[in-house]
LUMGUGU-559978 format. One record per residue: x, y, z of N, C-alpha, C in turn; residue in three letters; residue number from 1. Coordinates in steps of 0.05 Angstrom, whole numbers, plus 5000, padded with zeros to 4 digits. Layout:
BEGIN
- X/Y/Z/X/Y/Z/X/Y/Z/ALA/NUM
...
//
This chain:
BEGIN
- 5019/5297/4691/5007/5288/4716/4993/5312/4729/MET/1
- 4968/5308/4736/4953/5330/4749/4944/5320/4777/VAL/2
- 4950/5336/4797/4942/5330/4824/4914/5341/4829/ILE/3
- 4895/5322/4832/4868/5331/4837/4860/5328/4866/GLU/4
- 4842/5345/4875/4833/5344/4902/4837/5371/4916/GLY/5
- 4819/5377/4933/4819/5403/4946/4838/5403/4970/LYS/6
- 4853/5425/4973/4871/5427/4996/4854/5428/5021/SER/7
- 4861/5411/5041/4845/5410/5065/4861/5414/5091/MET/8
- 4888/5419/5088/4903/5422/5112/4901/5451/5121/TYR/9
- 4904/5455/5147/4902/5482/5159/4929/5488/5172/ARG/10
- 4943/5507/5160/4969/5515/5170/4966/5538/5190/GLN/11
- 4977/5535/5214/4973/5554/5235/4993/5577/5234/SER/12
- 5012/5576/5216/5031/5598/5213/5037/5603/5184/SER/13
- 5050/5625/5178/5057/5631/5150/5081/5617/5140/THR/14
- 5096/5604/5158/5120/5589/5151/5113/5560/5145/MET/15
- 5127/5549/5124/5123/5521/5119/5137/5503/5139/PRO/16
- 5130/5478/5140/5145/5460/5159/5174/5459/5152/PRO/17
- 5191/5455/5172/5220/5454/5169/5228/5425/5163/THR/18
- 5240/5422/5139/5248/5395/5131/5276/5388/5139/ALA/19
- 5281/5362/5144/5307/5352/5149/5319/5340/5124/THR/20
- 5342/5328/5126/5353/5312/5103/5334/5290/5095/LYS/21
- 5319/5281/5114/5300/5259/5108/5280/5265/5087/GLY/22
- 5272/5291/5085/5252/5299/5066/5263/5296/5038/PHE/23
- 5287/5304/5033/5300/5300/5007/5303/5271/5001/ALA/24
- 5309/5255/5021/5312/5226/5019/5286/5214/5011/CYS/25
- 5264/5224/5021/5237/5214/5015/5232/5214/4985/TYR/26
- 5238/5236/4971/5232/5238/4943/5252/5220/4927/TRP/27
- 5277/5220/4935/5297/5203/4921/5290/5174/4924/SER/28
- 5281/5166/4948/5274/5138/4952/5249/5131/4935/PHE/29
- 5229/5148/4935/5205/5143/4920/5211/5139/4890/ALA/30
- 5228/5157/4879/5234/5156/4850/5250/5130/4844/ALA/31
- 5270/5124/4860/5286/5100/4854/5270/5074/4858/GLU/32
- 5253/5074/4879/5237/5050/4884/5218/5045/4861/ARG/33
- 5207/5066/4849/5189/5063/4826/5204/5054/4802/GLN/34
- 5229/5063/4798/5245/5053/4776/5252/5024/4779/GLN/35
- 5257/5015/4804/5262/4987/4809/5237/4970/4801/VAL/36
- 5214/4981/4807/5189/4967/4800/5187/4964/4769/TYR/37
- 5192/4986/4755/5191/4985/4726/5212/4966/4714/TYR/38
- 5235/4965/4726/5256/4947/4716/5248/4918/4720/ARG/39
- 5236/4913/4742/5228/4885/4747/5206/4877/4727/ARG/40
- 5187/4895/4722/5166/4890/4702/5178/4885/4675/LEU/41
- 5200/4899/4669/5213/4896/4643/5229/4870/4641/ALA/42
- 5230/4855/4663/5245/4829/4662/5274/4832/4666/GLY/43
- 5284/4855/4676/5312/4859/4680/5322/4840/4702/CYS/44
- 5347/4832/4701/5358/4815/4721/5370/4831/4743/SER/45
- 5374/4818/4766/5387/4832/4789/5416/4836/4783/ASP/46
- 5428/4858/4794/5415/4877/4812/5398/4897/4796/PRO/47
- 5375/4904/4808/5356/4923/4796/5362/4952/4803/LEU/48
- 5381/4956/4820/5388/4983/4828/5417/4985/4837/THR/49
- 5428/5008/4834/5455/5013/4844/5455/5024/4872/GLU/50
- 5431/5029/4883/5428/5038/4910/5433/5014/4929/ASN/51
- 5454/5014/4945/5460/4991/4962/5439/4985/4983/PRO/52
- 5425/5005/4993/5405/5000/5014/5380/4987/5002/VAL/53
- 5371/4997/4980/5348/4985/4967/5355/4958/4956/ILE/54
- 5379/4954/4946/5388/4928/4935/5389/4907/4957/ALA/55
- 5395/4914/4981/5399/4894/5002/5375/4889/5020/ALA/56
- 5356/4907/5020/5333/4905/5038/5306/4905/5023/ASN/57
- 5287/4895/5037/5260/4893/5024/5243/4917/5031/ARG/58
- 5233/4931/5010/5215/4953/5014/5191/4949/4996/PHE/59
- 5168/4961/5004/5145/4959/4987/5148/4978/4964/THR/60
- 5132/4975/4943/5132/4993/4920/5123/5020/4928/ASN/61
- 5129/5040/4911/5120/5067/4917/5090/5069/4917/ALA/62
- 5077/5053/4900/5048/5053/4899/5037/5027/4912/TYR/63
- 5020/5031/4931/5009/5008/4946/4996/4988/4928/ARG/64
- 4980/4997/4909/4965/4979/4892/4983/4962/4874/ALA/65
- 5008/4969/4871/5026/4953/4854/5041/4932/4870/SER/66
- 5038/4931/4896/5051/4910/4912/5038/4883/4907/ASP/67
- 5053/4862/4911/5045/4835/4904/5018/4828/4917/ARG/68
- 5015/4833/4943/4990/4825/4957/4967/4841/4947/VAL/69
- 4970/4867/4943/4949/4883/4932/4941/4874/4903/SER/70
- 4961/4867/4888/4956/4858/4861/4940/4832/4862/GLN/71
- 4946/4814/4880/4931/4789/4882/4902/4795/4890/TYR/72
- 4899/4813/4910/4872/4820/4918/4856/4830/4895/LEU/73
- 4867/4849/4880/4852/4861/4858/4846/4841/4836/ILE/74
- 4866/4825/4828/4863/4808/4804/4849/4781/4810/THR/75
- 4852/4770/4835/4841/4744/4841/4817/4744/4860/HIS/76
- 4815/4764/4877/4795/4764/4898/4771/4782/4891/VAL/77
- 4776/4805/4879/4755/4824/4876/4741/4825/4849/GLN/78
- 4756/4822/4828/4744/4828/4802/4734/4803/4788/TYR/79
- 4708/4801/4787/4693/4780/4773/4664/4789/4772/SER/80
- 4652/4784/4749/4623/4791/4747/4606/4774/4765/ASP/81
- 4619/4753/4776/4604/4734/4793/4598/4746/4821/GLU/82
- 4614/4766/4829/4612/4775/4856/4597/4802/4858/TRP/83
- 4575/4801/4873/4561/4826/4880/4576/4840/4903/GLY/84
- 4565/4862/4912/4578/4877/4933/4581/4861/4959/TRP/85
- 4561/4847/4968/4562/4832/4993/4585/4812/4992/LEU/86
- 4586/4796/4971/4607/4776/4969/4635/4789/4965/ASP/87
- 4636/4811/4951/4661/4825/4948/4671/4836/4974/THR/88
- 4653/4846/4991/4661/4856/5017/4671/4833/5034/PHE/89
- 4657/4810/5034/4665/4787/5050/4692/4776/5040/VAL/90
- 4695/4773/5015/4719/4761/5003/4743/4780/5010/ARG/91
- 4739/4806/5007/4761/4824/5012/4769/4823/5042/THR/92
- 4750/4822/5060/4756/4822/5088/4768/4796/5097/MET/93
- 4759/4773/5086/4772/4748/5092/4801/4748/5083/ILE/94
- 4805/4757/5059/4833/4758/5049/4850/4776/5066/PHE/95
- 4840/4799/5074/4856/4819/5088/4861/4812/5117/LYS/96
- 4843/4798/5131/4849/4791/5159/4873/4772/5160/VAL/97
- 4878/4756/5140/4902/4740/5139/4924/4754/5123/PHE/98
- 4916/4767/5101/4935/4783/5085/4958/4765/5074/ASN/99
- 4951/4741/5068/4971/4721/5059/4960/4705/5036/ARG/100
- 4974/4707/5013/4964/4695/4989/4960/4665/4992/VAL/101
- 4979/4651/5003/4977/4621/5004/4954/4612/5023/ASP/102
- 4947/4628/5043/4924/4622/5059/4898/4623/5043/THR/103
- 4896/4644/5027/4872/4647/5009/4872/4623/4989/TRP/104
- 4894/4617/4978/4895/4595/4958/4887/4569/4971/GLN/105
- 4895/4565/4996/4887/4540/5009/4857/4540/5014/HIS/106
- 4845/4562/5021/4816/4563/5025/4802/4556/4999/ILE/107
- 4811/4567/4977/4799/4562/4951/4801/4533/4944/VAL/108
- 4825/4521/4949/4829/4493/4943/4811/4475/4959/GLN/109
- 4805/4482/4984/4789/4466/5002/4759/4468/4996/GLU/110
- 4749/4492/4992/4720/4496/4990/4711/4510/4965/ILE/111
- 4729/4517/4947/4721/4534/4924/4723/4563/4932/GLY/112
- 4714/4580/4914/4715/4609/4919/4698/4616/4942/GLU/113
- 4709/4628/4963/4693/4635/4987/4674/4658/4982/PRO/114
- 4651/4657/4995/4632/4679/4993/4618/4681/5020/ASP/115
- 4597/4697/5021/4583/4701/5047/4571/4675/5058/TRP/116
- 4560/4659/5041/4548/4634/5050/4570/4616/5062/ALA/117
- 4593/4614/5050/4615/4597/5060/4625/4608/5087/ALA/118
- 4626/4634/5090/4634/4645/5116/4612/4640/5137/LEU/119
- 4588/4646/5130/4565/4643/5149/4562/4614/5159/ARG/120
- 4566/4595/5141/4561/4567/5148/4586/4554/5160/ASP/121
- 4608/4568/5164/4632/4557/5177/4651/4543/5159/GLY/122
- 4646/4542/5133/4664/4528/5115/4692/4541/5114/HIS/123
- 4693/4567/5114/4718/4581/5113/4735/4575/5138/VAL/124
- 4722/4575/5161/4737/4570/5186/4747/4541/5186/ALA/125
- 4732/4523/5176/4741/4495/5176/4764/4491/5156/ARG/126
- 4763/4505/5134/4785/4504/5115/4811/4514/5127/ALA/127
- 4810/4537/5140/4834/4549/5152/4844/4531/5175/VAL/128
- 4825/4518/5189/4832/4500/5211/4849/4477/5203/GLY/129
- 4848/4469/5178/4864/4446/5169/4894/4452/5167/THR/130
- 4901/4478/5166/4929/4486/5165/4938/4502/5189/ILE/131
- 4920/4511/5205/4927/4527/5228/4946/4511/5247/ALA/132
- 4967/4522/5255/4987/4509/5272/5007/4492/5257/GLY/133
- 5002/4488/5231/5020/4472/5215/5039/4489/5198/LYS/134
- 5029/4512/5191/5045/4531/5175/5034/4559/5180/ARG/135
- 5049/4580/5174/5038/4607/5178/5013/4613/5162/PRO/136
- 4993/4625/5174/4969/4632/5160/4965/4662/5159/ILE/137
- 4981/4677/5174/4980/4706/5174/5005/4719/5162/TYR/138
- 5002/4742/5149/5024/4758/5140/5036/4773/5164/SER/139
- 5062/4779/5163/5074/4795/5184/5073/4825/5178/ALA/140
- 5058/4832/5157/5058/4861/5148/5046/4878/5170/ALA/141
- 5025/4869/5182/5014/4884/5205/4999/4864/5222/TYR/142
- 4996/4871/5248/4984/4853/5267/4956/4863/5274/ILE/143
- 4936/4846/5271/4908/4852/5277/4900/4836/5301/MET/144
- 4896/4848/5325/4888/4833/5348/4860/4821/5344/PRO/145
- 4856/4796/5353/4829/4784/5349/4810/4796/5370/PRO/146
- 4784/4795/5364/4764/4806/5383/4765/4791/5409/PRO/147
- 4764/4806/5431/4764/4794/5457/4737/4782/5465/ARG/148
- 4716/4791/5452/4689/4782/5459/4683/4754/5447/SER/149
- 4702/4743/5432/4698/4717/5419/4719/4698/5429/VAL/150
- 4711/4674/5434/4729/4653/5444/4738/4636/5420/SER/151
- 4759/4621/5425/4769/4602/5405/4796/4611/5393/GLY/152
- 4806/4596/5374/4831/4603/5361/4830/4631/5348/PRO/153
- 4853/4642/5344/4854/4669/5333/4840/4671/5306/LYS/154
- 4844/4652/5288/4832/4654/5262/4802/4652/5263/TYR/155
- 4792/4636/5282/4763/4634/5286/4751/4661/5295/VAL/156
- 4765/4674/5313/4756/4699/5323/4756/4721/5301/ARG/157
- 4776/4720/5284/4778/4740/5262/4755/4735/5242/HIS/158
- 4750/4710/5236/4728/4704/5217/4701/4711/5229/LEU/159
- 4699/4707/5255/4674/4714/5268/4670/4745/5267/GLU/160
- 4692/4760/5269/4690/4789/5266/4678/4796/5239/LEU/161
- 4688/4784/5218/4677/4790/5191/4648/4783/5190/VAL/162
- 4640/4760/5201/4612/4751/5201/4595/4772/5216/ARG/163
- 4604/4781/5239/4589/4801/5254/4587/4828/5239/ARG/164
- 4608/4835/5224/4606/4859/5209/4583/4858/5188/MET/165
- 4581/4834/5176/4559/4831/5156/4532/4833/5170/VAL/166
- 4529/4818/5192/4503/4818/5206/4496/4845/5218/LEU/167
- 4516/4861/5224/4511/4888/5234/4507/4909/5212/ASP/168
- 4508/4900/5188/4501/4918/5166/4525/4934/5154/GLY/169
- 4549/4926/5161/4572/4941/5151/4574/4943/5121/ALA/170
- 4569/4922/5106/4571/4924/5077/4553/4946/5066/PRO/171
- 4528/4946/5075/4509/4967/5065/4517/4995/5074/GLY/172
- 4527/4997/5098/4535/5024/5108/4559/5034/5094/ASP/173
- 4578/5017/5087/4602/5025/5072/4593/5033/5044/VAL/174
- 4576/5017/5032/4567/5022/5004/4552/5049/5002/TYR/175
- 4537/5056/5022/4521/5080/5021/4535/5104/5032/SER/176
- 4560/5101/5043/4575/5123/5054/4580/5144/5033/ALA/177
- 4580/5169/5041/4583/5191/5022/4612/5198/5017/ARG/178
- 4630/5188/5033/4659/5193/5030/4675/5170/5042/SER/179
- 4701/5170/5035/4719/5150/5046/4720/5153/5077/MET/180
- 4719/5178/5086/4720/5183/5115/4696/5170/5129/ALA/181
- 4672/5173/5117/4648/5161/5128/4650/5130/5128/ASP/182
- 4660/5119/5106/4663/5090/5105/4683/5080/5125/ALA/183
- 4705/5095/5129/4725/5089/5149/4712/5088/5177/TYR/184
- 4694/5106/5183/4681/5107/5209/4663/5082/5213/LEU/185
- 4652/5072/5191/4636/5047/5193/4654/5025/5203/VAL/186
- 4677/5022/5192/4695/5000/5200/4706/5005/5228/LEU/187
- 4710/5030/5235/4722/5036/5262/4703/5027/5285/ARG/188
- 4678/5024/5279/4660/5018/5302/4662/4988/5310/ARG/189
- 4678/4973/5296/4680/4944/5302/4705/4938/5319/PHE/190
- 4701/4920/5338/4722/4912/5356/4747/4902/5340/GLU/191
- 4770/4910/5350/4796/4902/5338/4805/4918/5314/SER/192
- 4787/4935/5303/4795/4951/5280/4800/4980/5289/ILE/193
- 4825/4986/5292/4833/5013/5300/4836/5032/5276/GLY/194
- 4847/5055/5281/4849/5076/5260/4864/5066/5236/ASN/195
- 4888/5055/5241/4905/5047/5218/4893/5025/5202/PHE/196
- 4882/5004/5215/4870/4982/5201/4845/4990/5186/LEU/197
- 4829/5007/5198/4805/5016/5184/4812/5031/5158/ALA/198
- 4834/5046/5159/4842/5061/5135/4853/5041/5114/TYR/199
- 4868/5022/5123/4878/5002/5104/4855/4986/5091/GLN/200
- 4836/4978/5108/4814/4961/5098/4796/4977/5079/PHE/201
- 4790/5002/5086/4772/5018/5068/4786/5023/5041/VAL/202
- 4813/5026/5042/4828/5029/5017/4826/5003/5000/THR/203
- 4828/4980/5013/4826/4955/4999/4798/4951/4987/ASP/204
- 4777/4957/5003/4750/4954/4993/4745/4973/4969/LEU/205
- 4758/4996/4970/4754/5017/4949/4768/5009/4923/ASN/206
- 4785/4989/4923/4797/4979/4898/4775/4966/4881/TYR/207
- 4755/4955/4893/4734/4941/4878/4718/4960/4861/SER/208
- 4703/4948/4842/4687/4965/4824/4661/4973/4836/ASP/209
- 4656/4966/4861/4631/4974/4874/4633/5000/4889/HIS/210
- 4657/5010/4894/4661/5035/4908/4677/5054/4891/LEU/211
- 4674/5080/4896/4689/5099/4879/4697/5124/4896/SER/212
- 4707/5119/4920/4717/5141/4936/4743/5151/4925/PHE/213
- 4748/5177/4927/4773/5188/4919/4794/5182/4940/SER/214
- 4818/5173/4931/4840/5167/4950/4854/5193/4959/GLU/215
- 4845/5216/4949/4857/5241/4957/4841/5256/4977/SER/216
- 4819/5244/4987/4801/5258/5005/4806/5253/5034/GLU/217
- 4821/5232/5041/4823/5224/5069/4848/5207/5073/PHE/218
- 4860/5211/5097/4884/5195/5104/4885/5191/5134/VAL/219
- 4895/5169/5142/4899/5163/5171/4926/5151/5174/ALA/220
- 4946/5166/5184/4974/5156/5185/4977/5134/5206/PRO/221
- 4992/5113/5198/4999/5092/5216/5024/5099/5232/GLY/222
- 5032/5082/5251/5055/5088/5268/5081/5090/5252/PRO/223
- 5085/5074/5231/5109/5076/5216/5111/5102/5201/GLY/224
- 5088/5111/5190/5087/5137/5176/5093/5160/5195/ALA/225
- 5083/5158/5220/5088/5179/5240/5118/5181/5246/VAL/226
- 5131/5158/5248/5160/5158/5252/5174/5171/5228/ARG/227
- 5165/5164/5204/5177/5176/5180/5174/5206/5179/GLY/228
- 5150/5215/5187/5145/5244/5188/5164/5258/5207/LEU/229
- 5169/5246/5230/5187/5258/5250/5215/5260/5239/ARG/230
- 5223/5241/5222/5250/5241/5211/5252/5262/5188/LYS/231
- 5229/5268/5176/5230/5287/5153/5224/5316/5160/CYS/232
- 5212/5320/5183/5205/5348/5191/5214/5352/5220/PHE/233
- 5232/5372/5224/5240/5379/5251/5221/5398/5264/SER/234
- 5205/5412/5248/5185/5431/5257/5161/5429/5239/ASP/235
- 5138/5421/5250/5114/5417/5233/5100/5442/5226/SER/236
- 5108/5465/5237/5094/5491/5232/5065/5489/5241/ALA/237
- 5059/5474/5261/5032/5472/5271/5014/5452/5256/GLY/238
- 5025/5438/5236/5009/5419/5221/5007/5393/5236/LEU/239
- 4983/5381/5235/4980/5354/5245/4994/5334/5227/SER/240
- 4996/5309/5236/5007/5288/5219/4991/5285/5193/ASN/241
- 4965/5286/5195/4948/5284/5171/4953/5308/5152/GLU/242
- 4956/5332/5164/4961/5355/5147/4989/5354/5134/ASP/243
- 5009/5344/5148/5035/5340/5136/5034/5321/5112/LEU/244
- 5019/5300/5115/5016/5281/5092/5003/5295/5069/LEU/245
- 4982/5311/5074/4969/5325/5052/4988/5347/5040/ARG/246
- 5002/5361/5056/5021/5381/5047/5042/5368/5029/TRP/247
- 5052/5345/5037/5071/5330/5020/5058/5321/4994/THR/248
- 5034/5311/4996/5020/5301/4972/5016/5323/4951/TRP/249
- 5009/5347/4961/5003/5369/4943/5029/5379/4929/GLU/250
- 5052/5374/4940/5077/5385/4930/5093/5365/4912/ARG/251
- 5082/5342/4907/5097/5321/4894/5109/5329/4868/GLN/252
- 5094/5341/4850/5105/5349/4824/5128/5368/4828/GLU/253
- 5125/5388/4845/5146/5408/4850/5171/5395/4862/GLU/254
- 5168/5376/4880/5191/5364/4894/5207/5346/4875/GLU/255
- 5193/5330/4860/5207/5312/4841/5222/5329/4820/PHE/256
- 5208/5350/4810/5220/5366/4789/5244/5382/4799/SER/257
- 5242/5393/4823/5263/5409/4834/5289/5393/4838/ALA/258
- 5286/5367/4842/5309/5350/4847/5318/5336/4822/ARG/259
- 5305/5341/4799/5313/5329/4774/5309/5299/4774/GLY/260
- 5289/5289/4789/5285/5261/4791/5266/5251/4769/LEU/261
- 5272/5227/4759/5255/5215/4739/5229/5206/4752/VAL/262
- 5206/5217/4743/5181/5211/4756/5158/5217/4737/TRP/263
- 5142/5197/4731/5117/5200/4716/5095/5186/4731/ASP/264
- 5099/5180/4756/5078/5167/4772/5075/5138/4763/GLY/265
- 5051/5129/4766/5043/5101/4758/5029/5103/4732/LEU/266
- 5044/5102/4710/5033/5107/4683/5016/5133/4683/TRP/267
- 5028/5154/4695/5015/5180/4696/4998/5185/4720/GLY/268
- 4992/5165/4736/4976/5169/4760/4994/5180/4783/ARG/269
- 4987/5203/4794/5004/5214/4816/5001/5197/4841/PRO/270
- 5019/5201/4859/5017/5188/4885/4990/5197/4898/LEU/271
- 4977/5178/4910/4953/5184/4926/4960/5186/4955/GLN/272
- 4942/5195/4972/4949/5199/5000/4957/5172/5013/LEU/273
- 4945/5150/5005/4953/5124/5016/4982/5118/5009/ILE/274
- 4990/5126/4985/5018/5120/4976/5037/5138/4991/ASP/275
- 5030/5164/4994/5047/5183/5009/5050/5172/5038/VAL/276
- 5029/5163/5050/5030/5152/5077/5049/5128/5078/GLN/277
- 5045/5110/5059/5062/5086/5059/5091/5092/5055/ASN/278
- 5097/5112/5038/5125/5119/5032/5138/5130/5057/LEU/279
- 5124/5145/5073/5136/5155/5098/5144/5131/5116/PHE/280
- 5127/5111/5116/5134/5087/5132/5159/5073/5121/CYS/281
- 5161/5071/5095/5184/5059/5083/5210/5076/5087/GLU/282
- 5206/5102/5085/5229/5120/5090/5239/5118/5119/VAL/283
- 5221/5114/5137/5229/5109/5165/5248/5086/5166/ASP/284
- 5242/5064/5152/5260/5041/5151/5285/5047/5136/LYS/285
- 5282/5059/5113/5305/5065/5095/5326/5082/5109/TYR/286
- 5318/5102/5123/5337/5121/5135/5351/5108/5159/THR/287
- 5342/5086/5170/5356/5073/5191/5384/5064/5182/ARG/288
- 5386/5059/5156/5412/5052/5144/5424/5076/5129/VAL/289
- 5408/5089/5112/5418/5111/5095/5425/5136/5110/ALA/290
- 5409/5143/5130/5414/5167/5146/5410/5161/5176/LEU/291
- 5427/5144/5187/5423/5135/5215/5422/5158/5235/PRO/292
- 5433/5182/5228/5432/5204/5247/5404/5214/5252/GLU/293
- 5385/5207/5234/5357/5215/5238/5342/5199/5259/LEU/294
- 5355/5177/5268/5341/5161/5289/5337/5176/5314/THR/295
- 5351/5198/5318/5346/5214/5342/5317/5225/5343/ARG/296
- 5305/5228/5319/5278/5237/5318/5258/5215/5322/TYR/297
- 5265/5191/5314/5247/5168/5316/5263/5142/5317/ALA/298
- 5271/5133/5341/5287/5109/5343/5273/5085/5331/PRO/299
- 5288/5067/5320/5276/5043/5308/5296/5020/5307/GLY/300
- 5286/4996/5304/5304/4973/5302/5315/4970/5274/LYS/301
- 5333/4951/5270/5344/4945/5244/5321/4935/5225/LYS/302
- 5325/4940/5199/5306/4930/5180/5305/4899/5182/ILE/303
- 5281/4888/5184/5278/4860/5189/5281/4843/5164/LYS/304
- 5270/4852/5142/5268/4835/5118/5289/4843/5097/GLN/305
- 5305/4824/5089/5325/4828/5069/5313/4823/5041/ARG/306
- 5324/4835/5021/5314/4831/4994/5322/4803/4984/TYR/307
- 5302/4790/4972/5307/4765/4959/5294/4766/4931/ARG/308
- 5308/4758/4911/5297/4759/4884/5271/4744/4882/PRO/309
- 5251/4756/4870/5225/4742/4868/5226/4721/4847/ALA/310
- 5211/4699/4852/5210/4677/4833/5185/4678/4816/THR/311
- 5164/4690/4826/5139/4691/4811/5138/4716/4793/GLU/312
- 5124/4714/4770/5122/4738/4753/5107/4760/4766/PRO/313
- 5114/4785/4759/5101/4808/4770/5078/4817/4752/LEU/314
- 5055/4822/4764/5032/4832/4748/5029/4862/4751/THR/315
- 5016/4874/4732/5009/4902/4732/4982/4906/4721/ALA/316
- 4962/4901/4737/4934/4904/4729/4919/4918/4752/TRP/317
- 4906/4940/4746/4895/4958/4766/4865/4961/4763/PHE/318
- 4852/4971/4784/4823/4976/4781/4816/4990/4755/PRO/319
- 4800/4979/4738/4794/4991/4712/4785/5020/4714/PRO/320
- 4771/5027/4736/4761/5054/4738/4784/5075/4739/LYS/321
- 4809/5066/4744/4831/5085/4744/4840/5092/4716/TRP/322
- 4833/5075/4697/4841/5081/4669/4870/5076/4663/GLY/323
- 4883/5058/4679/4912/5054/4675/4918/5030/4658/LEU/324
- 4900/5010/4657/4907/4985/4643/4912/4989/4613/ASN/325
- 4898/5008/4602/4903/5014/4574/4931/5025/4570/GLU/326
- 4940/5042/4589/4967/5053/4587/4988/5031/4592/ALA/327
- 4982/5013/4610/5001/4991/4615/5003/4974/4590/VAL/328
- 4981/4969/4577/4982/4952/4553/4995/4965/4529/ASP/329
- 4994/4991/4527/5004/5005/4504/5034/5000/4500/ALA/330
- 5041/4989/4477/5069/4984/4471/5082/4962/4486/GLY/331
- 5065/4944/4498/5076/4922/4514/5066/4895/4503/ARG/332
- 5080/4875/4509/5072/4848/4502/5059/4835/4526/VAL/333
- 5033/4838/4528/5018/4828/4551/5020/4848/4574/GLY/334
- 5001/4845/4593/5000/4863/4616/5025/4859/4633/VAL/335
- 5038/4881/4639/5061/4879/4657/5087/4871/4644/GLY/336
- 5087/4869/4617/5112/4861/4604/5120/4883/4584/ARG/337
- 5137/4902/4593/5145/4924/4576/5160/4913/4551/PRO/338
- 5157/4927/4529/5171/4920/4505/5201/4927/4509/SER/339
- 5217/4918/4491/5246/4923/4493/5252/4953/4491/SER/340
- 5237/4967/4474/5241/4996/4471/5235/5010/4497/ASP/341
- 5213/5001/4510/5205/5014/4536/5226/5008/4557/ASP/342
- 5237/4984/4557/5258/4977/4576/5282/4995/4573/THR/343
- 5291/4999/4548/5314/5017/4543/5308/5045/4552/VAL/344
- 5283/5054/4547/5276/5081/4555/5277/5085/4586/ALA/345
- 5266/5065/4600/5266/5067/4629/5295/5067/4640/GLN/346
- 5312/5049/4629/5339/5047/4640/5355/5072/4632/LEU/347
- 5351/5083/4608/5366/5107/4601/5358/5131/4618/SER/348
- 5333/5132/4625/5324/5154/4643/5337/5151/4670/LEU/349
- 5340/5126/4680/5353/5122/4706/5382/5130/4704/PHE/350
- 5396/5122/4683/5424/5129/4681/5429/5159/4679/ARG/351
- 5409/5173/4668/5412/5202/4664/5411/5217/4690/ALA/352
- 5400/5204/4711/5396/5219/4736/5410/5207/4760/THR/353
- 5418/5182/4758/5428/5168/4782/5454/5181/4792/SER/354
- 5471/5191/4773/5496/5202/4782/5493/5227/4798/ASP/355
- 5471/5242/4793/5467/5266/4808/5451/5264/4833/GLY/356
- 5445/5239/4841/5428/5234/4864/5446/5235/4889/ASP/357
- 5448/5259/4902/5466/5262/4924/5458/5246/4948/THR/358
- 5432/5242/4952/5423/5227/4976/5434/5198/4974/GLU/359
- 5431/5186/4950/5440/5159/4947/5471/5157/4946/PHE/360
- 5483/5178/4934/5512/5177/4932/5526/5179/4960/ALA/361
- 5511/5189/4979/5523/5192/5006/5520/5167/5023/SER/362
- 5505/5147/5013/5501/5123/5028/5527/5107/5029/VAL/363
//
């Protein structure tokens, strides 16, 4: 695994940031959560981990792109020769304002595959209107306030926001942006899209084959990640939250190795800044149970979502430009289905290290 990207953080002192127990927990959590992901791909039955906190509570995967909703976005919403950049932008934004797979599936069932024309002519809004108020249409993953300048139901106002983005030239401006940071600023100029959402949206758009921004060039921490950072560092050594994320990202190989943790990334792909950011958010939740004494740095409520065994098969298909799908396929029966030899290898690696995992042993 090679970490690519130029160091961009500015340290104001010669001393590194001061880490708490939470920082060691960060790496242990990341390694075990990735192993759980591989075990589920292998078709292993529950329990998928001996870690009681991970076994009982719901956490996202270590890699954002491997999560169920991101996988659906990549495999069903974005990748088709039928969609040019304008329609890919529209489809991605429609999907993400709801961020709920069954809402997208309902739209497709009602009007066919949505595109710019379907949004412009009101077909998408009418399709969503047939289920609004009857069942949930939004994910609880994050809350996006609707534009105040538009009247009507929340879903209408969100879809109008996407329409206005197109009319204001956002697709072309994002496409011609020279960096992820520049594309992020395009999204930030629109009502209701703050720093965190703009970063999430530009990351989602960048999964498509129309953009090729590096995920190591820019990061915008959300509130959950900021809480996680506070739990992992008692003294930042003058680094901003963004700089702490980059400092952590640059040290990943050293930190996993120093702790003897099983880690080969995502089929060799190292954590990207978006993944490092997300993991701090998850560690904020994890430590509420595993290391409750850290709540003095960032108080939080109990973890809301409990783990429930998934009923649908897990997919593992990533943007082809990453070059991972060949590695996923190698030695496997179909995408996302590890061979029996691979399953044994993954589980033996876990058993070789789990006994020495002091962070988990202390839970």
